[in-house]
N, C-alpha and C positions, 0 to 999 in steps of 0.2 A: 504720650507715648502710655500704650498700658502699664501698669503698675508692676506686675509681673516681670516683663521685659526690663522697665528702668532699674530694679532689683538686682538681677541679672545682670544688667552691664555695671553696674557698682558692686557685686561682686566679682566678676571677671577684672575689673580695675583693683582693684583691691587686693587682690591675687595674681596679678601679674609680676612676674619677677622681672622687674630691671635691666639695661642692658652694661654687661660687665665694662665696656667698649667706650672710646671714644674717638671719633671722628680724628685720622692723623691730620697735623698741619701742614701742610703742603710749603712753608716755609719756615725750616728750621728757625731762624731771627726772631720769629714772632712766641717761640713757644717760651713760657717761665721758665727760670731755671729751678729746678727742682730745691727743696728743702726737706733736710735729711732731719725726723725730728729725735730728739735726746730719749731715752726711754722714760726718763719722768715727764715730757711733756706728752706721752701716749697715753689714756687713761685703761685699763683693763677692766671690760666688763665679763672674762671667764665665761661670758655666753654666748649662743647669736642674738640676736634680736628674733624676737617669736614673731609669727606673720599676722597681718593683721585678721582680727574675729569676721565671722560671716554672718551676714544678716540673712544671707537669702533664703528662701523658703525650699525647706528639703522635700516638698513636693515637686515643688517646681522642676530641682534638678532631676529629680524620678523621671521626671517624664521627657525631661531634655537626652537624658541618658540613655532611654529604654526602659528604668527599674518599674518595677510595682509602686503604686501607691498605696498608702494604708489602708486604706478603703480597699483596694483587689486585694490586701493579704486578709483584710476581715471577712470578705466573700469567703475564700479561698479554704481560710479553716474552718468556716461552717457547711461550706461545701462535703469537704471530710469528714466532720461531723455528722453530718447526716446523708452520707453515702452507704447505703448498706452491705457493700463490698470491702471498704476498708477495716484493717482490723481494730481492734480496743486498743491497740498501743498507741496505733497512727492518730485515734480520734483523740485520745487523751492528750496527746502531745497539742495537738489542731485546738481542744477547747485551751489548753495553758496558754498558748501562742494569743487564742481570740481573747483570753482577761487581762493578758499583758496591754495589749491594744485598747480596749476599751476602760484602762486607766486613765486615759486620755478623755476630759471633759467633752472633745470636738468627737472624737471617736464614738464615744456611748451618744451622745445626741445625731451621729449618723446612722445609728440601729435604726431608725423611722426610713428614713427615707431610700436607705441600703434593701430594704425590707427585711431584715436580718430578725424582729421581732419575731414572728410567725415561725421560724425554724428553730428558733433559741426555745419559747416556751412548747413548743412540741415535744422536744425533746424533755424537756420537767416534764411534759404532763404525760409521758409514757407509761400507756397502761402496762399492767403486769402479765407477763406470758403465761401461757399455761406450761404445765408441768412436762409437756412433751419437748418444749425448746425453751431446756435446761442452762445451755450454751448464754443464749438470748440474755436470760433471766437472771443469768450471774454478773453481765456485763453493764446489767441496765440500772445498777443502783452508783454504779463509778461515775454514770453518762450525769443521772441525774443531780450528784451532787456539784457537779463540775456547771453544770446548767445552771442552777441556784447559784453558784459565788459568783459567776459571772453575771448575775440578774443584779446580788447585791453591788457589785463593785458599780453596776452600768448606774444603779438607783442613786447611789450614797451622794447628798450632799449635792443632786441633781432633780431640781421638780420639772424640766421637761420632760426626762426618763420615768421619773416617778408619776406622772401624769398619764405616759405612756401604755406602763407599767397594769395602771389599773382600768384602763381601759381595753386592754389585750385580754382582761381579767386574770391576771397572774396572781393579782393577790390570795382568791380564793384558795388556789392550787398551793401556792405557798406553805397556807394557811393546814391546808388538807394532809401536806407533805408531813408538815413538821408536829403534828397532834397524831400523826398515822400510828399507835402502840406497835402496831407487829410492822412496822417499818424500819428501816436500815437508819442507823442511828447517824451514821455520817451524813446521809441525806439529811436530817432533819435538824440535825444542827448545824447544814446549811443553807436549811429556808429557814429557820429561825435568823438566822446572818441577815440573810436576804429581806425577811417580814424587817427587821432593825433597821435595815435603810431606807426599808419603803414609807414609813411610817414618818417616820421624825421630820417634823415639821411640815409637813403633808395630811391635811386632815381627815379628805375624804377617805385614803387606806389606813389609818387607823380607825376609823368607823366603821370599817370593812370589814377589820380586825376582830375589832368589839364584837359587832353584831356577829359573828363564827364563834365566838368563844360564851356568848350567853348560854349556851348549852351546859357550859361546864362551871356556870357562877360565876362567870367574869364579863357580865353585860354591862357595865357602869360604864359614864360615859369619860373617855380619856383625851387631857389636851393635847396634839400633838405639838404643842411647841411645849411643852413641860415634860423634859428630858429623866427627872425621876419619876414620874406619872408612868413615859411612855418605858424605862427601865426595870419598872415595875411587872408589866405586862411580858416584856421579851425576858425577867430572868427565871419567871413561874413558867414562860415555856421552857426553858430549859433546864429546870428542874424538874420537868414532866419527862423530860427523855432521860436522867439519871435515876427516874422512878420515883422522885421525892413527893412528887405533889400529885 
């Protein structure tokens, strides 16, 4: 039997309510004499017995009852984010939902098969708009901030996502945003957060960051597994945002 179907069968059995009636005997003489229990003989628990815990796959139940899977929700959220007709509020709500979904390691790793890295990074790398497009220009930093936040969540302690971010060219983009002196402070801070997650214990991304910082006199080799050394780079970037470096 298919494993998912087997799990569903187990769930069905676990959650079945036993019948409260028993077949009536046709012969009253065969019926045992009822024994009335004294109050002291009957234990009192004070609470109903809790139903058994379910181990069934939530996505299996969603599929069974027609609900959207988490993959469907991720795709739907990104469609709203990249929809030019969606309002800023709706895009931010969609981004917030998206970020919560990719807190799951499995969902973060699904960004690649679902084709969601490209639209996510396209929002992060949105070019500056012209002065004639003031309304769009106002929205842009908020969306970039959310995009950087989502990237940081996806790659945190996740080598597979760290590899994908680097392969998609996301690390140089984040570094550019983090070091943009005239950039939005919120975007810069979230970009640094994303970089911090991207380089820890992943040397290829750490090397790209160090190479990009060489023009600031920070081009010395940094071991990605040395958390103190990584903290030194990240703290330096944060100080630049504060205007102290």
